[in-house]
Z-matrix of the N, CA and C atoms (Angstrom, degrees):
N
C 1 1.431
C 2 1.531 1 111.42
N 3 1.315 2 115.87 1 135.82
C 4 1.475 3 120.40 2 176.02
C 5 1.525 4 110.12 3 -87.11
N 6 1.324 5 117.89 4 118.58
C 7 1.457 6 121.68 5 -175.57
C 8 1.539 7 111.49 6 -94.44
N 9 1.327 8 117.75 7 -34.56
C 10 1.440 9 121.41 8 177.24
C 11 1.527 10 108.78 9 -155.10
N 12 1.337 11 114.05 10 161.15
C 13 1.453 12 121.57 11 175.52
C 14 1.507 13 107.60 12 -130.72
N 15 1.338 14 116.41 13 139.38
C 16 1.462 15 119.35 14 176.23
C 17 1.532 16 105.84 15 -129.03
N 18 1.303 17 115.30 16 120.88
C 19 1.469 18 118.61 17 -177.68
C 20 1.523 19 112.01 18 -167.27
N 21 1.340 20 113.13 19 -170.45
C 22 1.469 21 120.33 20 -178.26
C 23 1.516 22 110.05 21 -96.26
N 24 1.310 23 115.94 22 139.05
C 25 1.484 24 120.44 23 179.71
C 26 1.521 25 110.23 24 -75.46
N 27 1.353 26 116.54 25 113.37
C 28 1.445 27 120.99 26 178.44
C 29 1.554 28 110.78 27 -91.64
N 30 1.353 29 114.42 28 -33.25
C 31 1.461 30 119.22 29 179.81
C 32 1.533 31 106.49 30 -155.96
N 33 1.325 32 115.57 31 144.92
C 34 1.451 33 118.70 32 175.59
C 35 1.493 34 111.20 33 -143.58
N 36 1.340 35 116.07 34 135.24
C 37 1.450 36 124.82 35 176.86
C 38 1.492 37 107.23 36 -130.90
N 39 1.359 38 117.78 37 166.00
C 40 1.469 39 119.72 38 -179.74
C 41 1.534 40 111.68 39 -61.05
N 42 1.353 41 118.22 40 -18.58
C 43 1.448 42 119.56 41 -177.94
C 44 1.496 43 115.12 42 -106.09
N 45 1.338 44 116.65 43 -20.24
C 46 1.483 45 119.26 44 -178.55
C 47 1.548 46 111.73 45 -156.38
N 48 1.317 47 113.03 46 164.60
C 49 1.446 48 119.51 47 176.69
C 50 1.525 49 107.79 48 -136.23
N 51 1.344 50 115.96 49 144.95
C 52 1.480 51 120.06 50 175.98
C 53 1.518 52 106.99 51 -109.06
N 54 1.343 53 114.98 52 119.80
C 55 1.472 54 120.94 53 -179.73
C 56 1.542 55 110.60 54 -107.01
N 57 1.307 56 113.93 55 133.63
C 58 1.497 57 120.02 56 174.08
C 59 1.500 58 106.42 57 -92.04
N 60 1.301 59 116.55 58 105.44
C 61 1.474 60 121.54 59 179.09
C 62 1.514 61 108.24 60 -110.64
N 63 1.320 62 115.18 61 101.37
C 64 1.492 63 120.32 62 -179.94
C 65 1.512 64 113.00 63 56.93
N 66 1.319 65 116.96 64 38.34
C 67 1.466 66 120.13 65 177.50
C 68 1.512 67 115.00 66 88.97
N 69 1.332 68 117.68 67 -3.06
C 70 1.448 69 122.87 68 175.39
C 71 1.529 70 110.83 69 -106.17
N 72 1.295 71 117.35 70 130.42
C 73 1.490 72 121.16 71 -178.48
C 74 1.536 73 110.96 72 -91.40
N 75 1.255 74 118.51 73 119.52
C 76 1.466 75 124.79 74 175.50
C 77 1.535 76 111.06 75 -106.74
N 78 1.286 77 116.46 76 125.42
C 79 1.460 78 121.57 77 172.66
C 80 1.501 79 109.34 78 -90.98
N 81 1.326 80 116.90 79 118.56
C 82 1.470 81 121.39 80 -175.63
C 83 1.520 82 108.35 81 -119.55
N 84 1.356 83 116.62 82 125.05
C 85 1.467 84 122.01 83 178.80
C 86 1.519 85 107.99 84 -80.40
N 87 1.320 86 115.54 85 131.93
C 88 1.494 87 121.07 86 -176.53
C 89 1.501 88 111.97 87 -129.60
N 90 1.357 89 115.75 88 166.20
C 91 1.484 90 122.94 89 175.64
C 92 1.516 91 105.97 90 -91.13
N 93 1.346 92 114.91 91 169.14
C 94 1.460 93 121.02 92 177.34
C 95 1.532 94 111.03 93 -65.55
N 96 1.321 95 116.74 94 -35.14
C 97 1.467 96 118.55 95 -179.40
C 98 1.525 97 112.31 96 -66.55
N 99 1.348 98 115.18 97 -36.66
C 100 1.486 99 118.75 98 176.27
C 101 1.524 100 110.34 99 -71.17
N 102 1.336 101 117.26 100 -39.45
C 103 1.462 102 122.42 101 176.77
C 104 1.535 103 110.49 102 -56.00
N 105 1.305 104 117.35 103 -41.52
C 106 1.451 105 121.66 104 -176.52
C 107 1.530 106 112.07 105 -68.18
N 108 1.342 107 115.72 106 -20.65
C 109 1.513 108 120.37 107 -178.24
C 110 1.566 109 111.25 108 -96.20
N 111 1.337 110 117.28 109 -6.80
C 112 1.440 111 119.16 110 -177.48
C 113 1.529 112 111.72 111 -67.95
N 114 1.393 113 115.94 112 143.53
C 115 1.477 114 116.67 113 171.54
C 116 1.529 115 109.00 114 -75.21
N 117 1.334 116 117.59 115 -174.75
C 118 1.457 117 122.28 116 -173.48
C 119 1.542 118 112.94 117 -80.98
N 120 1.328 119 115.13 118 176.84
C 121 1.476 120 122.35 119 177.39
C 122 1.521 121 110.47 120 -56.92
N 123 1.311 122 115.61 121 140.86
C 124 1.472 123 120.36 122 175.56
C 125 1.529 124 113.01 123 79.66
N 126 1.344 125 116.82 124 -2.05
C 127 1.457 126 120.00 125 178.33
C 128 1.538 127 111.71 126 -94.87
N 129 1.304 128 112.92 127 157.48
C 130 1.475 129 119.28 128 -178.43
C 131 1.534 130 111.16 129 -83.97
N 132 1.303 131 117.61 130 142.23
C 133 1.456 132 120.91 131 179.33
C 134 1.547 133 108.40 132 -147.68
N 135 1.334 134 114.57 133 153.30
C 136 1.457 135 120.27 134 175.12
C 137 1.543 136 105.91 135 -119.29
N 138 1.322 137 112.38 136 121.62
C 139 1.481 138 119.28 137 -179.78
C 140 1.507 139 110.48 138 -112.48
N 141 1.285 140 116.86 139 129.28
C 142 1.459 141 121.80 140 169.92
C 143 1.514 142 107.21 141 -74.20
N 144 1.309 143 116.88 142 142.79
C 145 1.482 144 118.29 143 -176.03
C 146 1.506 145 114.25 144 -129.21
N 147 1.300 146 113.94 145 157.64
C 148 1.489 147 122.50 146 168.61
C 149 1.511 148 105.23 147 -122.85
N 150 1.336 149 114.87 148 120.69
C 151 1.420 150 122.29 149 -177.72
C 152 1.552 151 108.66 150 -91.68
N 153 1.341 152 113.51 151 108.81
C 154 1.478 153 120.10 152 -174.25
C 155 1.535 154 109.56 153 -102.21
N 156 1.322 155 116.76 154 107.05
C 157 1.455 156 121.29 155 -176.86
C 158 1.519 157 109.80 156 -118.98
N 159 1.357 158 114.78 157 123.23
C 160 1.447 159 122.98 158 171.55
C 161 1.526 160 109.51 159 -130.94
N 162 1.299 161 118.30 160 172.71
C 163 1.462 162 120.74 161 179.52
C 164 1.504 163 112.46 162 -56.70
N 165 1.343 164 117.06 163 -36.01
C 166 1.451 165 120.68 164 -175.22
C 167 1.528 166 112.76 165 -106.52
N 168 1.313 167 116.95 166 4.04
C 169 1.495 168 118.96 167 -177.47
C 170 1.490 169 113.38 168 -153.84
N 171 1.329 170 114.17 169 146.63
C 172 1.497 171 122.20 170 172.67
C 173 1.521 172 104.17 171 -139.11
N 174 1.372 173 114.74 172 102.94
C 175 1.456 174 119.11 173 -177.47
C 176 1.529 175 110.66 174 -125.23
N 177 1.328 176 115.84 175 149.87
C 178 1.435 177 121.91 176 174.09
C 179 1.493 178 108.93 177 -111.27
N 180 1.351 179 115.65 178 127.12
C 181 1.418 180 121.52 179 177.17
C 182 1.546 181 108.71 180 -108.76
N 183 1.295 182 117.18 181 134.03
C 184 1.464 183 120.31 182 -175.19
C 185 1.503 184 114.59 183 -115.69
N 186 1.343 185 116.35 184 148.71
C 187 1.456 186 121.50 185 -177.58
C 188 1.545 187 108.87 186 -141.60
N 189 1.339 188 114.74 187 143.86
C 190 1.467 189 119.90 188 177.84
C 191 1.525 190 113.24 189 -84.50
N 192 1.352 191 116.23 190 -17.37
C 193 1.479 192 118.72 191 179.52
C 194 1.547 193 110.22 192 -132.45
N 195 1.341 194 113.27 193 153.40
C 196 1.481 195 117.89 194 178.34
C 197 1.499 196 110.97 195 -65.88
N 198 1.330 197 116.04 196 -34.23
C 199 1.491 198 119.71 197 -178.50
C 200 1.511 199 110.64 198 -63.50
N 201 1.350 200 118.13 199 -40.56
C 202 1.433 201 120.05 200 179.75
C 203 1.534 202 110.62 201 -66.61
N 204 1.320 203 117.22 202 -40.88
C 205 1.448 204 118.86 203 178.76
C 206 1.520 205 110.55 204 -65.26
N 207 1.305 206 118.95 205 -40.62
C 208 1.473 207 122.39 206 179.48
C 209 1.521 208 110.64 207 -60.74
N 210 1.336 209 116.68 208 -44.25
C 211 1.480 210 118.94 209 -178.64
C 212 1.531 211 110.12 210 -67.51
N 213 1.346 212 115.98 211 -37.85
C 214 1.471 213 118.93 212 176.68
C 215 1.498 214 111.08 213 -58.96
N 216 1.329 215 116.44 214 -45.20
C 217 1.510 216 120.56 215 -178.40
C 218 1.519 217 108.73 216 -65.38
N 219 1.294 218 118.19 217 -39.82
C 220 1.493 219 121.23 218 178.81
C 221 1.528 220 109.63 219 -63.74
N 222 1.311 221 116.54 220 -42.94
C 223 1.487 222 120.44 221 178.44
C 224 1.519 223 111.08 222 -60.13
N 225 1.293 224 117.96 223 -38.58
C 226 1.472 225 121.20 224 -179.39
C 227 1.547 226 110.52 225 -63.22
N 228 1.315 227 115.59 226 -25.53
C 229 1.495 228 119.52 227 -179.86
C 230 1.505 229 113.46 228 -78.67
N 231 1.348 230 117.21 229 -7.32
C 232 1.456 231 120.74 230 178.24
C 233 1.520 232 111.13 231 -86.09
N 234 1.306 233 115.82 232 129.36
C 235 1.481 234 120.61 233 -178.63
C 236 1.530 235 110.02 234 -56.70
N 237 1.351 236 114.87 235 128.35
C 238 1.474 237 119.29 236 178.00
C 239 1.504 238 113.39 237 95.35
N 240 1.342 239 117.44 238 -5.88
C 241 1.451 240 119.89 239 179.87
C 242 1.541 241 111.20 240 -111.06
N 243 1.318 242 115.95 241 117.16
C 244 1.440 243 121.68 242 175.51
C 245 1.512 244 110.24 243 -102.73
N 246 1.352 245 118.99 244 -177.90
C 247 1.457 246 121.44 245 -177.55
C 248 1.513 247 113.82 246 -59.09
N 249 1.313 248 118.50 247 -36.00
C 250 1.458 249 123.12 248 -177.39
C 251 1.530 250 109.82 249 -62.93
N 252 1.375 251 115.62 250 -48.78
C 253 1.467 252 120.99 251 -178.20
C 254 1.550 253 109.58 252 -69.98
N 255 1.318 254 115.68 253 -38.07
C 256 1.495 255 119.17 254 178.62
C 257 1.537 256 110.46 255 -60.73
N 258 1.326 257 116.05 256 -43.12
C 259 1.478 258 120.37 257 178.49
C 260 1.522 259 111.03 258 -68.63
N 261 1.335 260 114.91 259 -35.40
C 262 1.475 261 118.95 260 178.65
C 263 1.531 262 109.12 261 -64.18
N 264 1.340 263 117.39 262 -38.44
C 265 1.465 264 121.65 263 176.81
C 266 1.517 265 111.65 264 -61.99
N 267 1.381 266 116.62 265 -41.90
C 268 1.447 267 119.90 266 -179.85
C 269 1.485 268 113.05 267 -76.71
N 270 1.309 269 117.25 268 -15.80
C 271 1.487 270 120.56 269 175.35
C 272 1.533 271 110.24 270 -88.19
N 273 1.344 272 116.34 271 -30.94
C 274 1.427 273 120.20 272 -178.76
C 275 1.539 274 115.15 273 -80.95
N 276 1.366 275 114.88 274 -24.26
C 277 1.444 276 121.29 275 -179.38
C 278 1.516 277 109.74 276 -141.80
N 279 1.310 278 117.90 277 153.57
C 280 1.449 279 119.34 278 174.20
C 281 1.540 280 108.61 279 -73.56
N 282 1.314 281 118.11 280 164.23
C 283 1.474 282 122.35 281 176.74
C 284 1.536 283 108.92 282 -57.73
N 285 1.310 284 115.74 283 -41.44
C 286 1.444 285 121.33 284 179.41
C 287 1.542 286 111.19 285 -60.41
N 288 1.307 287 115.73 286 -48.77
C 289 1.481 288 120.68 287 -179.66
C 290 1.548 289 110.91 288 -62.58
N 291 1.303 290 116.44 289 -39.76
C 292 1.479 291 120.81 290 179.18
C 293 1.508 292 110.30 291 -61.47
N 294 1.348 293 116.70 292 -47.98
C 295 1.471 294 120.24 293 -178.02
C 296 1.539 295 110.57 294 -61.16
N 297 1.334 296 115.72 295 -43.74
C 298 1.476 297 119.67 296 -179.74
C 299 1.527 298 111.02 297 -64.43
N 300 1.335 299 117.69 298 -44.05
C 301 1.449 300 122.81 299 -179.83
C 302 1.532 301 111.03 300 -61.61
N 303 1.344 302 116.67 301 -42.28
C 304 1.474 303 121.60 302 179.12
C 305 1.533 304 110.63 303 -66.29
N 306 1.315 305 115.33 304 -46.92
C 307 1.484 306 119.61 305 -178.43
C 308 1.531 307 111.34 306 -65.19
N 309 1.337 308 116.31 307 -36.00
C 310 1.489 309 122.44 308 -179.13
C 311 1.505 310 111.72 309 -81.15
N 312 1.357 311 118.09 310 -9.15
C 313 1.441 312 121.21 311 179.56
C 314 1.554 313 111.45 312 69.12
N 315 1.366 314 113.57 313 34.19
C 316 1.481 315 119.21 314 -176.39
C 317 1.522 316 111.62 315 -82.52
N 318 1.373 317 114.93 316 82.27
C 319 1.445 318 120.18 317 -178.08
C 320 1.530 319 112.99 318 -60.82
N 321 1.340 320 115.20 319 -39.91
C 322 1.468 321 121.39 320 -176.17
C 323 1.532 322 109.19 321 -62.36
N 324 1.323 323 118.74 322 -43.15
C 325 1.452 324 121.72 323 -179.27
C 326 1.521 325 111.11 324 -68.82
N 327 1.352 326 116.58 325 -43.42
C 328 1.471 327 118.09 326 -179.73
C 329 1.514 328 114.08 327 -68.71
N 330 1.347 329 116.01 328 -36.10
C 331 1.474 330 118.05 329 -179.25
C 332 1.497 331 112.70 330 -77.05
N 333 1.323 332 116.98 331 -4.13
C 334 1.486 333 120.57 332 176.02
C 335 1.546 334 110.09 333 -81.26
N 336 1.358 335 116.41 334 -11.64
C 337 1.462 336 121.03 335 178.92
C 338 1.534 337 108.76 336 -74.53
N 339 1.297 338 115.14 337 136.45
C 340 1.463 339 121.18 338 -179.46
C 341 1.518 340 112.34 339 -56.85
N 342 1.355 341 116.37 340 122.67
C 343 1.453 342 121.56 341 178.75
C 344 1.535 343 114.26 342 94.28
N 345 1.348 344 115.91 343 -5.85
C 346 1.455 345 118.63 344 -178.85
C 347 1.540 346 107.26 345 -114.62
N 348 1.333 347 114.65 346 117.49
C 349 1.471 348 121.03 347 175.02
C 350 1.490 349 111.91 348 -93.69
N 351 1.322 350 115.61 349 -176.75
C 352 1.457 351 120.33 350 -178.07
C 353 1.528 352 114.00 351 -59.65
N 354 1.348 353 115.02 352 -42.90
C 355 1.495 354 119.13 353 -177.10
C 356 1.563 355 110.15 354 -65.54
N 357 1.325 356 115.59 355 -40.72
C 358 1.474 357 120.14 356 179.63
C 359 1.522 358 109.51 357 -67.76
N 360 1.316 359 116.38 358 -40.27
C 361 1.468 360 119.91 359 177.31
C 362 1.526 361 111.78 360 -60.56
N 363 1.343 362 115.42 361 -39.89
C 364 1.453 363 119.85 362 178.35
C 365 1.545 364 111.12 363 -64.67
N 366 1.364 365 114.84 364 -42.32
C 367 1.476 366 118.62 365 177.49
C 368 1.508 367 111.49 366 -62.44
N 369 1.342 368 118.04 367 -40.68
C 370 1.469 369 121.90 368 177.66
C 371 1.486 370 110.23 369 -56.72
N 372 1.309 371 116.97 370 -45.80
C 373 1.492 372 121.66 371 -178.29
C 374 1.516 373 110.60 372 -63.98
N 375 1.321 374 116.12 373 -49.23
C 376 1.482 375 122.45 374 -177.23
C 377 1.540 376 109.82 375 -62.32
N 378 1.357 377 116.99 376 -46.97
C 379 1.452 378 119.87 377 -173.51
C 380 1.532 379 115.63 378 -82.63
N 381 1.354 380 117.38 379 -23.81
C 382 1.440 381 118.36 380 -174.32
C 383 1.537 382 115.85 381 -110.72
N 384 1.325 383 115.33 382 -12.76
C 385 1.461 384 119.63 383 -176.86
C 386 1.531 385 113.23 384 -52.77
N 387 1.340 386 115.10 385 -41.25
C 388 1.465 387 120.20 386 -176.85
C 389 1.534 388 113.21 387 -85.25
N 390 1.310 389 117.27 388 -2.84
C 391 1.445 390 122.13 389 -179.92
C 392 1.553 391 112.71 390 -78.19
N 393 1.312 392 114.13 391 -19.80
C 394 1.488 393 118.40 392 179.34
C 395 1.510 394 109.70 393 -108.39
N 396 1.323 395 116.31 394 127.32
C 397 1.478 396 121.49 395 179.00
C 398 1.495 397 110.68 396 -68.73
N 399 1.359 398 115.62 397 159.79
C 400 1.497 399 119.66 398 179.72
C 401 1.521 400 111.37 399 -60.11
N 402 1.352 401 117.45 400 -38.98
C 403 1.483 402 119.47 401 179.69
C 404 1.529 403 111.60 402 -62.19
N 405 1.334 404 114.23 403 -41.16
C 406 1.446 405 121.89 404 -179.97
C 407 1.529 406 110.40 405 -63.29
N 408 1.328 407 117.66 406 -41.78
C 409 1.450 408 121.57 407 179.37
C 410 1.493 409 111.65 408 -69.33
N 411 1.383 410 115.36 409 -40.55
C 412 1.488 411 118.18 410 177.28
C 413 1.515 412 109.95 411 -60.26
N 414 1.349 413 115.67 412 -43.07
C 415 1.500 414 119.87 413 179.50
C 416 1.522 415 109.21 414 -61.81
N 417 1.355 416 115.55 415 -42.02
C 418 1.448 417 119.12 416 -179.19
C 419 1.541 418 110.16 417 -65.91
N 420 1.338 419 114.94 418 -38.79
C 421 1.440 420 119.22 419 -179.69
C 422 1.524 421 114.58 420 -67.70
N 423 1.331 422 116.73 421 -23.46
C 424 1.446 423 121.40 422 -177.92
C 425 1.515 424 111.80 423 -79.60
N 426 1.320 425 116.16 424 -18.36
C 427 1.458 426 119.89 425 -172.46
C 428 1.516 427 113.46 426 -80.71
N 429 1.335 428 114.44 427 -173.97
C 430 1.450 429 121.30 428 174.76
C 431 1.516 430 113.29 429 99.60
N 432 1.346 431 118.49 430 -11.49
C 433 1.441 432 122.16 431 177.62
C 434 1.524 433 108.05 432 -120.10
N 435 1.364 434 117.83 433 112.97
C 436 1.479 435 121.31 434 -175.59
C 437 1.509 436 113.21 435 -56.74
N 438 1.382 437 115.59 436 -35.74
C 439 1.465 438 121.46 437 -178.20
C 440 1.538 439 108.50 438 -63.57
N 441 1.349 440 116.93 439 -36.75
C 442 1.469 441 119.97 440 -179.20
C 443 1.491 442 112.41 441 -82.20
N 444 1.373 443 118.30 442 -34.38
C 445 1.446 444 122.31 443 -176.37
C 446 1.516 445 110.61 444 -68.06
N 447 1.325 446 117.34 445 -29.97
C 448 1.457 447 119.28 446 -175.02
C 449 1.521 448 114.51 447 -80.24
N 450 1.330 449 116.01 448 -10.45
C 451 1.438 450 121.75 449 -178.83
C 452 1.538 451 109.97 450 -124.73
N 453 1.330 452 116.69 451 113.88
C 454 1.461 453 123.76 452 -175.54
C 455 1.575 454 109.02 453 -59.54
N 456 1.323 455 115.17 454 -41.71
C 457 1.445 456 121.90 455 -178.68
C 458 1.519 457 111.78 456 -58.54
N 459 1.337 458 115.64 457 -47.28
C 460 1.479 459 121.26 458 179.19
C 461 1.539 460 109.52 459 -65.02
N 462 1.300 461 116.07 460 -40.46
C 463 1.431 462 120.61 461 -178.27
C 464 1.534 463 110.58 462 -63.80
N 465 1.349 464 114.64 463 -41.14
C 466 1.482 465 119.69 464 178.16
C 467 1.551 466 110.45 465 -64.11
N 468 1.326 467 115.63 466 -36.56
C 469 1.484 468 118.58 467 178.74
C 470 1.529 469 109.42 468 -65.13
N 471 1.296 470 117.31 469 -41.22
C 472 1.480 471 121.05 470 178.35
C 473 1.535 472 109.41 471 -62.97
N 474 1.304 473 118.33 472 -44.05
C 475 1.475 474 122.65 473 179.78
C 476 1.497 475 109.33 474 -61.08
N 477 1.374 476 118.31 475 -41.92
C 478 1.449 477 121.59 476 -178.97
C 479 1.554 478 110.49 477 -62.51
N 480 1.319 479 116.62 478 -40.49
C 481 1.486 480 121.34 479 178.65
C 482 1.526 481 111.60 480 -66.79
N 483 1.362 482 114.78 481 -39.99
C 484 1.485 483 118.32 482 178.67
C 485 1.525 484 109.21 483 -64.29
N 486 1.348 485 116.93 484 -40.94
C 487 1.439 486 118.81 485 179.50
C 488 1.528 487 113.47 486 -65.33
N 489 1.345 488 114.90 487 -19.79
C 490 1.468 489 120.01 488 177.70
C 491 1.533 490 110.96 489 -89.56
N 492 1.335 491 117.17 490 2.09
C 493 1.467 492 120.71 491 174.10
C 494 1.503 493 117.16 492 108.41
N 495 1.359 494 115.21 493 -0.27
C 496 1.478 495 117.55 494 178.17
C 497 1.541 496 111.71 495 -75.37
N 498 1.278 497 117.57 496 149.97
C 499 1.471 498 121.32 497 174.98
C 500 1.532 499 107.90 498 -74.39
N 501 1.316 500 115.89 499 154.52
C 502 1.474 501 121.59 500 -177.70
C 503 1.535 502 113.25 501 -49.77
N 504 1.321 503 115.72 502 -56.46
C 505 1.467 504 120.72 503 -174.22
C 506 1.558 505 109.94 504 -64.21
N 507 1.304 506 115.11 505 -36.70
C 508 1.464 507 121.16 506 178.35
C 509 1.505 508 111.49 507 -62.86
N 510 1.332 509 114.58 508 -45.02
C 511 1.447 510 121.27 509 -179.74
C 512 1.510 511 110.58 510 -64.53
N 513 1.323 512 116.03 511 -43.01
C 514 1.482 513 119.12 512 -179.84
C 515 1.500 514 110.65 513 -63.49
N 516 1.317 515 117.82 514 -43.94
C 517 1.501 516 120.85 515 -179.42
C 518 1.531 517 110.94 516 -61.80
N 519 1.309 518 116.48 517 -40.43
C 520 1.468 519 121.86 518 179.96
C 521 1.516 520 111.14 519 -63.83
N 522 1.331 521 116.14 520 -47.36
C 523 1.476 522 120.44 521 179.83
C 524 1.516 523 111.12 522 -63.15
N 525 1.286 524 117.74 523 -47.31
C 526 1.457 525 120.88 524 179.43
C 527 1.501 526 112.39 525 -59.02
N 528 1.362 527 116.74 526 -41.72
C 529 1.436 528 121.63 527 -177.99
C 530 1.542 529 108.87 528 -67.24
N 531 1.307 530 117.61 529 -39.47
C 532 1.498 531 121.64 530 -179.76
C 533 1.518 532 111.52 531 -67.09
N 534 1.316 533 118.02 532 -48.36
C 535 1.498 534 120.08 533 -174.16
C 536 1.537 535 111.72 534 -71.70
N 537 1.312 536 118.29 535 -14.96
C 538 1.457 537 120.63 536 178.66
C 539 1.524 538 112.50 537 -83.47
N 540 1.338 539 114.96 538 -7.00
C 541 1.461 540 119.04 539 179.14
C 542 1.504 541 108.34 540 -80.12
N 543 1.350 542 115.76 541 131.44
C 544 1.494 543 119.50 542 -178.80
C 545 1.534 544 116.87 543 -51.14
N 546 1.334 545 114.87 544 -32.88
C 547 1.469 546 119.35 545 -177.98
C 548 1.507 547 112.57 546 -75.87
N 549 1.352 548 117.46 547 -11.74
C 550 1.470 549 120.67 548 -176.99
C 551 1.561 550 113.14 549 -101.36
N 552 1.316 551 116.63 550 7.90
C 553 1.457 552 120.49 551 179.21
C 554 1.552 553 107.79 552 -62.45
N 555 1.350 554 114.17 553 125.81
C 556 1.494 555 119.91 554 178.48
C 557 1.525 556 115.08 555 78.41
N 558 1.339 557 116.65 556 6.36
C 559 1.455 558 120.48 557 179.50
C 560 1.560 559 111.48 558 -65.52
N 561 1.330 560 114.91 559 147.46
C 562 1.461 561 118.09 560 178.57
C 563 1.534 562 110.36 561 -82.66
N 564 1.316 563 117.41 562 175.85
C 565 1.465 564 124.41 563 -177.25
C 566 1.554 565 110.95 564 -57.74
N 567 1.317 566 115.92 565 -45.88
C 568 1.448 567 119.58 566 -178.53
C 569 1.532 568 112.88 567 -61.47
N 570 1.320 569 114.76 568 -41.17
C 571 1.465 570 119.25 569 179.25
C 572 1.488 571 111.81 570 -66.73
N 573 1.378 572 116.26 571 -39.97
C 574 1.468 573 120.75 572 -179.54
C 575 1.518 574 109.68 573 -63.39
N 576 1.343 575 116.50 574 -43.83
C 577 1.452 576 121.25 575 -178.68
C 578 1.510 577 110.16 576 -65.61
N 579 1.347 578 117.87 577 -44.56
C 580 1.428 579 121.96 578 -179.05
C 581 1.575 580 111.91 579 -59.55
N 582 1.333 581 112.52 580 -42.67
C 583 1.485 582 119.63 581 179.89
C 584 1.535 583 108.91 582 -67.10
N 585 1.304 584 116.65 583 -39.83
C 586 1.506 585 119.36 584 -179.81
C 587 1.550 586 110.23 585 -63.67
N 588 1.352 587 114.14 586 -41.64
C 589 1.457 588 119.27 587 -179.46
C 590 1.552 589 111.25 588 -68.04
N 591 1.328 590 116.36 589 -31.90
C 592 1.444 591 120.75 590 -177.66
C 593 1.528 592 111.08 591 -73.73
N 594 1.346 593 115.23 592 -25.10
C 595 1.441 594 120.41 593 174.38
C 596 1.550 595 112.64 594 92.06
């Protein structure tokens, strides 16, 4: 089994990349999120891979992060989801958004992905909801805002609010509003949360 490839980018498209690995060209199928993270032509890259072998197919799927590969593999375990639909899911939503949608039981959001109907979305929720730990989901729920992601303290404040029952977007808005106040410059996590709760 091929676990990763490290080579020079010979060609890249939103759906695949061709890597020159020691003079051998490998075509690797990728998601849009991995495509966005790829360096330019002629540059070196390391892609994590999933080697998909069936009687009628031998395909390599590539990922820029271990989390994306893990979710892809979990999706393949859901009845009715093959590699094409799994990749479509990862192209239509970020790993973070997928985790949150699955944990929240958001059938509408999941069934909006190309190739996934209501029944498949329901199976995804039933079969994958317990695969993600609460801490992992809280971390996923805190993301999506670059201002918050770049500061661990702010991210922790968002997680604290989520654990108290706030919705992700609501928690993010509260934290951003609090830390933009001149009196809150340099405040610690506890102070930010207290201020957010005080309104």
